[in-house]
Kinemage of the C-alpha trace (Angstrom):
@kinemage 1
@onewidth
@group {chain A} dominant
@subgroup {mainchain}
@vectorlist {calphas} color= white
{ca met a 1} P 0.000 0.000 0.000
{ca lys a 2} L 2.810 2.420 0.919
{ca lys a 3} L 4.546 1.588 -2.331
{ca thr a 4} L 1.326 2.258 -4.277
{ca leu a 5} L 0.830 5.631 -2.551
{ca gly a 6} L 4.450 6.502 -3.241
{ca val a 7} L 3.995 5.767 -6.942
{ca ile a 8} L 0.824 7.874 -7.021
{ca phe a 9} L 2.544 10.840 -5.337
{ca leu a 10} L 5.510 10.506 -7.688
{ca met a 11} L 3.225 10.486 -10.715
{ca leu a 12} L 1.378 13.538 -9.428
{ca phe a 13} L 4.671 15.312 -8.804
{ca leu a 14} L 6.000 14.528 -12.262
{ca ser a 15} L 2.696 15.555 -13.821
{ca ala a 16} L 2.743 18.900 -11.982
{ca ala a 17} L 6.385 19.445 -12.891
{ca ala a 18} L 5.603 18.853 -16.556
{ca val a 19} L 2.738 21.350 -16.542
{ca ser a 20} L 4.866 24.443 -15.987
{ca glu a 21} L 8.505 25.377 -15.897
{ca glu a 22} L 10.085 28.559 -14.596
{ca ile a 23} L 12.852 29.166 -17.107
{ca ala a 24} L 14.298 32.641 -16.564
{ca ser a 25} L 14.432 35.725 -14.342
{ca leu a 26} L 14.715 39.120 -16.035
{ca glu a 27} L 16.469 41.515 -13.684
{ca glu a 28} L 16.234 44.484 -16.056
{ca ile a 29} L 12.416 44.588 -16.204
{ca ala a 30} L 10.389 46.706 -13.767
{ca arg a 31} L 6.908 47.418 -15.230
{ca pro a 32} L 6.393 45.551 -18.520
{ca ser a 33} L 3.415 46.471 -20.694
{ca met a 34} L 3.733 43.960 -23.547
{ca phe a 35} L 5.356 40.549 -24.027
{ca leu a 36} L 5.972 38.666 -27.283
{ca val a 37} L 7.887 35.489 -28.047
{ca lys a 38} L 8.640 35.325 -31.766
{ca lys a 39} L 11.331 34.169 -34.177
{ca gly a 40} L 13.570 32.823 -31.396
{ca asn a 41} L 13.502 36.085 -29.448
{ca ile a 42} L 11.630 37.558 -26.490
{ca tyr a 43} L 10.351 41.115 -27.023
{ca ile a 44} L 9.279 43.145 -23.988
{ca leu a 45} L 7.814 46.641 -24.173
{ca glu a 46} L 8.120 48.736 -21.007
{ca lys a 47} L 6.735 52.278 -21.249
{ca phe a 48} L 8.815 53.644 -24.191
{ca arg a 49} L 11.636 51.090 -24.093
{ca ile a 50} L 11.994 47.719 -25.835
{ca tyr a 51} L 14.081 44.792 -24.587
{ca ile a 52} L 15.087 41.919 -26.865
{ca tyr a 53} L 16.244 38.676 -25.234
{ca asp a 54} L 17.560 35.539 -26.885
{ca leu a 55} L 15.101 32.698 -26.237
{ca ala a 56} L 17.936 30.139 -26.292
{ca asp a 57} L 19.884 31.461 -23.279
{ca phe a 58} L 17.783 34.489 -22.148
{ca ser a 59} L 20.677 36.872 -22.639
{ca leu a 60} L 19.792 40.511 -23.278
{ca lys a 61} L 20.547 41.193 -26.956
{ca lys a 62} L 19.458 44.821 -27.127
{ca arg a 63} L 17.642 47.550 -25.204
{ca phe a 64} L 16.475 50.633 -27.059
{ca gly a 65} L 13.874 53.392 -27.269
{ca lys a 66} L 13.154 56.660 -25.506
{ca ala a 67} L 10.346 59.189 -25.346
{ca gly a 68} L 10.501 61.984 -27.897
{ca glu a 69} L 9.779 63.106 -31.447
{ca gly a 70} L 12.968 61.893 -33.133
{ca pro a 71} L 13.186 59.137 -35.764
{ca glu a 72} L 14.079 56.417 -33.246
{ca glu a 73} L 11.910 57.793 -30.438
{ca phe a 74} L 8.363 57.005 -29.350
{ca arg a 75} L 5.611 59.431 -28.448
{ca tyr a 76} L 4.718 58.535 -24.895
{ca asn a 77} L 2.665 60.290 -22.224
{ca ala a 78} L 2.709 58.532 -18.866
{ca arg a 79} L -0.241 60.564 -17.537
{ca gln a 80} L -2.593 59.159 -20.186
{ca arg a 81} L -2.211 55.585 -18.868
{ca arg a 82} L -2.344 54.249 -22.411
{ca pro a 83} L 0.048 51.632 -23.757
{ca leu a 84} L 2.168 51.707 -26.835
{ca ser a 85} L 1.918 48.505 -28.840
{ca met a 86} L 4.134 46.368 -31.025
{ca cys a 87} L 3.653 43.487 -33.435
{ca ile a 88} L 5.736 41.273 -35.704
{ca arg a 89} L 5.039 41.433 -39.433
{ca gly a 90} L 7.281 39.065 -41.379
{ca asp a 91} L 10.863 40.050 -40.559
{ca lys a 92} L 9.941 43.426 -39.041
{ca leu a 93} L 9.039 44.720 -35.593
{ca val a 94} L 6.407 47.470 -35.838
{ca val a 95} L 5.948 49.804 -32.846
{ca asn a 96} L 2.804 51.919 -32.613
{ca ser a 97} L 2.961 55.170 -30.626
{ca pro a 98} L 0.403 58.013 -31.033
{ca leu a 99} L 0.249 59.142 -34.695
{ca lys a 100} L 3.434 57.265 -35.505
{ca leu a 101} L 4.556 53.808 -36.667
{ca thr a 102} L 8.240 52.959 -36.210
{ca thr a 103} L 9.788 49.904 -37.879
{ca phe a 104} L 12.825 47.868 -36.808
{ca asp a 105} L 14.298 44.584 -37.936
{ca leu a 106} L 13.948 41.652 -35.557
{ca asn a 107} L 17.272 42.511 -33.891
{ca gly a 108} L 16.174 46.070 -33.103
{ca gln a 109} L 17.928 47.848 -35.959
{ca tyr a 110} L 16.005 50.988 -36.956
{ca leu a 111} L 14.491 50.829 -40.457
{ca gly a 112} L 12.210 53.848 -40.660
{ca glu a 113} L 9.037 55.520 -39.473
{ca glu a 114} L 5.680 56.615 -40.815
{ca lys a 115} L 3.587 59.527 -39.525
{ca val a 116} L -0.064 58.477 -39.534
{ca lys a 117} L -3.239 60.522 -39.430
{ca leu a 118} L -5.196 58.551 -36.859
{ca asp a 119} L -4.508 58.150 -33.148
{ca arg a 120} L -5.435 54.501 -32.598
{ca leu a 121} L -3.693 51.217 -31.945
{ca leu a 122} L -2.838 50.314 -35.529
{ca phe a 123} L -1.967 46.892 -36.922
{ca pro a 124} L -0.792 46.514 -40.552
{ca cys a 125} L -3.075 44.308 -42.663
{ca asn a 126} L -1.813 43.907 -46.238
{ca asp a 127} L -1.920 47.486 -47.622
{ca lys a 128} L -4.386 48.625 -44.942
{ca tyr a 129} L -4.500 49.066 -41.176
{ca val a 130} L -6.812 47.653 -38.538
{ca gly a 131} L -7.386 50.239 -35.822
{ca ile a 132} L -8.548 49.742 -32.239
{ca gly a 133} L -9.712 52.608 -30.048
{ca pro a 134} L -12.612 54.880 -29.095
{ca ser a 135} L -14.884 56.159 -31.859
{ca arg a 136} L -18.437 57.378 -32.398
{ca ser a 137} L -20.958 55.305 -34.276
{ca gly a 138} L -24.424 55.968 -35.696
{ca gly a 139} L -24.411 59.666 -34.904
{ca ser a 140} L -24.192 59.063 -31.151
{ca pro a 141} L -22.167 61.612 -29.139
{ca lys a 142} L -20.816 58.765 -27.025
{ca arg a 143} L -17.587 56.999 -27.931
{ca tyr a 144} L -17.148 53.242 -27.671
{ca phe a 145} L -14.124 51.029 -28.177
{ca ser a 146} L -14.330 49.788 -31.742
{ca tyr a 147} L -12.441 47.990 -34.487
{ca thr a 148} L -11.961 49.913 -37.725
{ca leu a 149} L -10.317 49.338 -41.112
{ca his a 150} L -8.316 52.077 -42.837
{ca ser a 151} L -6.729 52.481 -46.253
{ca gly a 152} L -2.982 53.087 -46.362
{ca asp a 153} L -3.468 56.861 -46.674
{ca phe a 154} L -6.360 56.897 -44.150
{ca thr a 155} L -8.766 58.460 -46.653
{ca asp a 156} L -11.082 55.442 -46.561
{ca asn a 157} L -12.299 54.247 -43.148
{ca lys a 158} L -14.717 51.461 -42.284
{ca thr a 159} L -16.176 50.440 -38.922
{ca leu a 160} L -15.870 46.692 -38.359
{ca tyr a 161} L -17.299 46.290 -34.867
{ca val a 162} L -18.437 48.527 -32.001
{ca ser a 163} L -18.240 47.086 -28.478
{ca asp a 164} L -20.403 47.925 -25.469
{ca phe a 165} L -17.471 49.523 -23.626
{ca glu a 166} L -17.913 53.287 -23.453
{ca ala a 167} L -14.797 55.498 -23.489
{ca gly a 168} L -14.207 59.117 -22.492
{ca ser a 169} L -16.352 59.933 -19.455
{ca pro a 170} L -18.813 57.056 -19.549
{ca glu a 171} L -22.121 56.949 -17.747
{ca arg a 172} L -21.635 53.215 -17.183
{ca ile a 173} L -18.655 50.886 -17.248
{ca tyr a 174} L -19.568 47.218 -17.562
{ca leu a 175} L -16.978 44.939 -15.963
{ca pro a 176} L -15.264 42.647 -16.552
{ca val a 177} L -14.384 43.268 -20.196
{ca ser a 178} L -12.579 41.361 -22.914
{ca ser a 179} L -9.211 42.690 -24.025
{ca phe a 180} L -9.078 45.448 -26.658
{ca thr a 181} L -5.299 45.415 -27.082
{ca tyr a 182} L -4.572 42.122 -28.823
{ca asp a 183} L -3.254 41.923 -32.404
{ca pro a 184} L -6.356 41.001 -34.477
{ca val a 185} L -4.532 40.381 -37.783
{ca tyr a 186} L -3.262 36.984 -38.889
{ca lys a 187} L -2.073 36.456 -42.464
{ca asp a 188} L -4.947 37.777 -44.613
{ca arg a 189} L -7.648 37.541 -41.956
{ca ile a 190} L -8.996 39.805 -39.180
{ca phe a 191} L -10.227 38.155 -35.963
{ca ile a 192} L -12.564 40.145 -33.694
{ca ile a 193} L -14.035 39.175 -30.323
{ca ser a 194} L -17.528 40.330 -31.207
{ca asp a 195} L -19.776 39.597 -28.238
{ca ser a 196} L -19.317 40.211 -24.513
{ca gly a 197} L -21.973 37.650 -23.602
{ca asn a 198} L -21.374 34.836 -26.074
{ca phe a 199} L -18.384 32.945 -27.465
{ca his a 200} L -18.324 34.665 -30.867
{ca ile a 201} L -15.302 35.548 -33.001
{ca gln a 202} L -15.917 37.251 -36.334
{ca val a 203} L -13.443 36.396 -39.101
{ca leu a 204} L -13.127 39.049 -41.831
{ca asn a 205} L -11.138 39.391 -45.053
{ca pro a 206} L -8.769 42.342 -45.726
{ca leu a 207} L -11.701 44.325 -47.160
{ca gly a 208} L -13.518 44.058 -43.840
{ca glu a 209} L -16.120 41.623 -45.203
{ca lys a 210} L -17.248 38.842 -42.870
{ca ile a 211} L -16.193 35.376 -43.992
{ca tyr a 212} L -17.593 33.386 -41.068
{ca thr a 213} L -18.212 33.548 -37.322
{ca ile a 214} L -16.740 31.083 -34.844
{ca arg a 215} L -19.360 30.123 -32.263
{ca lys a 216} L -18.729 27.833 -29.325
{ca asp a 217} L -21.165 26.591 -26.700
{ca tyr a 218} L -19.036 27.615 -23.732
{ca pro a 219} L -20.451 27.235 -20.177
{ca lys a 220} L -21.277 30.531 -18.482
{ca ile a 221} L -19.236 31.344 -15.379
{ca lys a 222} L -21.134 33.199 -12.672
{ca ile a 223} L -19.406 36.250 -11.217
{ca pro a 224} L -19.136 35.859 -7.422
{ca asp a 225} L -20.834 38.299 -5.074
{ca his a 226} L -17.505 39.582 -3.723
{ca phe a 227} L -16.317 40.690 -7.193
{ca arg a 228} L -17.845 44.181 -6.880
{ca ala a 229} L -16.189 44.881 -3.528
{ca glu a 230} L -12.823 43.672 -4.835
{ca thr a 231} L -13.222 45.785 -7.977
{ca leu a 232} L -14.023 48.934 -6.000
{ca asp a 233} L -11.034 48.230 -3.767
{ca phe a 234} L -8.858 48.027 -6.889
{ca phe a 235} L -9.999 51.465 -8.071
{ca lys a 236} L -9.595 52.879 -4.569
{ca arg a 237} L -6.003 51.690 -4.190
{ca asn a 238} L -4.643 51.858 -7.749
{ca pro a 239} L -2.461 54.978 -8.194
{ca gly a 240} L -3.911 55.634 -11.650
{ca phe a 241} L -7.541 55.537 -10.531
{ca lys a 242} L -7.760 56.401 -6.834
{ca asp a 243} L -8.189 60.159 -7.392
{ca ser a 244} L -11.346 59.370 -9.375
{ca tyr a 245} L -12.637 56.682 -7.033
{ca glu a 246} L -15.972 58.379 -6.278
{ca tyr a 247} L -16.668 58.688 -10.003
{ca phe a 248} L -15.869 55.023 -10.701
{ca lys a 249} L -17.967 53.976 -7.722
{ca lys a 250} L -21.016 55.548 -9.400
{ca val a 251} L -20.535 54.294 -12.971
{ca ile a 252} L -19.275 50.726 -12.495
{ca arg a 253} L -21.744 47.970 -13.340
{ca ile a 254} L -20.828 44.332 -12.696
{ca arg a 255} L -22.048 41.734 -15.196
{ca asp a 256} L -23.875 38.622 -14.037
{ca tyr a 257} L -21.434 36.368 -15.906
{ca tyr a 258} L -17.850 36.628 -17.055
{ca pro a 259} L -17.387 37.204 -20.789
{ca pro a 260} L -16.616 33.836 -22.439
{ca ile a 261} L -13.405 35.245 -23.974
{ca arg a 262} L -10.867 37.243 -22.014
{ca asp a 263} L -8.193 37.549 -24.694
{ca leu a 264} L -7.168 36.189 -28.106
{ca gln a 265} L -3.948 35.406 -29.953
{ca val a 266} L -3.592 33.806 -33.389
{ca val a 267} L -0.319 31.946 -33.911
{ca asp a 268} L 0.680 29.117 -36.285
{ca asp a 269} L -2.866 28.596 -37.618
{ca thr a 270} L -4.153 28.279 -34.049
{ca leu a 271} L -6.465 30.473 -31.985
{ca phe a 272} L -5.200 30.792 -28.419
{ca ile a 273} L -8.181 31.924 -26.368
{ca leu a 274} L -7.757 32.956 -22.767
{ca thr a 275} L -10.946 32.512 -20.731
{ca phe a 276} L -12.003 33.475 -17.213
{ca lys a 277} L -12.009 29.848 -16.071
{ca arg a 278} L -9.468 29.223 -13.350
{ca arg a 279} L -7.780 26.299 -11.663
{ca gly a 280} L -6.329 27.847 -8.520
{ca asp a 281} L -4.004 30.599 -9.699
{ca leu a 282} L -3.891 29.210 -13.260
{ca trp a 283} L -6.041 30.463 -16.159
{ca glu a 284} L -7.528 28.378 -18.960
{ca cys a 285} L -6.207 28.886 -22.493
{ca leu a 286} L -8.104 27.065 -25.243
{ca gln a 287} L -6.476 26.119 -28.548
{ca leu a 288} L -8.777 26.072 -31.591
{ca asp a 289} L -8.055 25.686 -35.288
{ca leu a 290} L -8.958 28.580 -37.584
{ca lys a 291} L -12.487 27.229 -38.024
{ca gly a 292} L -13.078 26.943 -34.276
{ca his a 293} L -12.543 23.224 -33.668
{ca glu a 294} L -10.857 22.559 -30.351
{ca lys a 295} L -7.296 21.224 -30.439
{ca gly a 296} L -6.489 21.332 -26.726
{ca arg a 297} L -6.406 23.456 -23.611
{ca thr a 298} L -3.690 24.573 -21.214
{ca phe a 299} L -3.820 26.229 -17.794
{ca ile a 300} L -1.217 28.983 -17.510
{ca arg a 301} L 0.134 31.175 -14.721
{ca leu a 302} L -0.512 34.908 -15.025
{ca asn a 303} L -0.215 38.011 -12.895
{ca thr a 304} L -2.924 38.886 -10.393
{ca tyr a 305} L -6.134 39.757 -12.229
{ca glu a 306} L -6.859 43.480 -12.600
{ca pro a 307} L -10.552 44.366 -13.072
{ca phe a 308} L -9.624 47.047 -15.589
{ca ser a 309} L -6.500 47.596 -17.668
{ca leu a 310} L -5.640 48.915 -21.117
{ca tyr a 311} L -2.453 46.865 -21.244
{ca pro a 312} L -2.112 43.500 -23.011
{ca ile a 313} L -2.020 40.316 -20.972
{ca leu a 314} L 1.533 39.040 -20.553
{ca tyr a 315} L 1.450 35.674 -22.330
{ca ser a 316} L 2.660 34.566 -25.757
{ca ala a 317} L 2.270 31.336 -27.740
{ca tyr a 318} L 5.312 30.116 -29.655
{ca lys a 319} L 5.820 26.746 -31.316
{ca asn a 320} L 4.732 24.052 -28.840
{ca his a 321} L 4.537 26.178 -25.710
{ca ile a 322} L 2.840 29.133 -24.072
{ca tyr a 323} L 5.159 31.551 -22.313
{ca thr a 324} L 4.051 33.909 -19.556
{ca leu a 325} L 5.779 36.799 -17.820
{ca val a 326} L 4.893 36.822 -14.115
{ca glu a 327} L 6.059 39.062 -11.302
{ca asp a 328} L 7.479 37.226 -8.293
{ca glu a 329} L 6.561 39.660 -5.536
{ca asp a 330} L 8.736 37.898 -2.948
{ca asp a 331} L 11.880 38.076 -5.081
{ca glu a 332} L 10.780 41.392 -6.693
{ca val a 333} L 11.716 40.131 -10.143
{ca trp a 334} L 9.832 39.221 -13.329
{ca lys a 335} L 10.097 35.584 -14.333
{ca ile a 336} L 9.284 33.700 -17.521
{ca his a 337} L 7.227 30.518 -17.211
{ca arg a 338} L 6.771 27.951 -19.978
{ca phe a 339} L 3.775 25.641 -20.423
{ca pro a 340} L 3.483 22.792 -22.957
{ca leu a 341} L 0.383 22.924 -25.114
{ca gly a 342} L -2.498 20.784 -23.882
{ca glu a 343} L -3.919 17.877 -25.830
């Protein structure tokens, strides 16, 4: 009997060890805002600075970027609490700061910049751009976070989807929300989380025409009664929100159920969909093919959940693993964890 129990405990230990692996500590990072693992490198955006690490040995290959108007500088305003963004397109790293796109090669060598006419998060899509940010729709004076499609010269603009999340000085803020900061472009397709209450992802062509919608019968997860109190405590204590606590207290509305989709990444012909389902301090990440058929699921370690943030979630799928960047508050250092893809 003792031998049997010992075997069981050993199997459980090995199983747990195989689920996640802490693979590196990054001493240089203090407050990361974006995390990508691509092309054998790790790319971390922190305010207006980019760090490139080698995925093979986690050595720092290059650190660059500063706030300013120059050709290798990024427009950055810390008081606005809005992130810059970056994405990989082929063999180029594209950094989006307000009204400006700056391009580097994958080793951080400056290639050029483009002044743009629209202040949105912009993601290149063939000869167009997909934009994410607040906009008005249908003649309403209110602005809502929306997805838009723009010609290369920004003379032709098309609204793709308008969410229920009001921007500016909203009368109501419905929480929790799905992410609005993910890269929605993959190859010649645009993927949009298009429903806060149902598992729907619209798939569009480069002209902004709907090709199909991925629908999944995903079980609803009830939001616990203590969520509102914890959310108000977040706004009361967070340095970026505490001065406006009384305002947020009035406008916040808590949903009955979590949105089915928290975040989305499209990598290697696979949809990586982060949900609000948890297993302890791990979060569920579904893997679907491009038509929506499930390929597997993985539970990954992430930072403490924030009820509201404009910054991307710090995880990145690459080859056969999902990588996450997690702050170890005891050691006061950011660490990279690696999770094998689920079957």
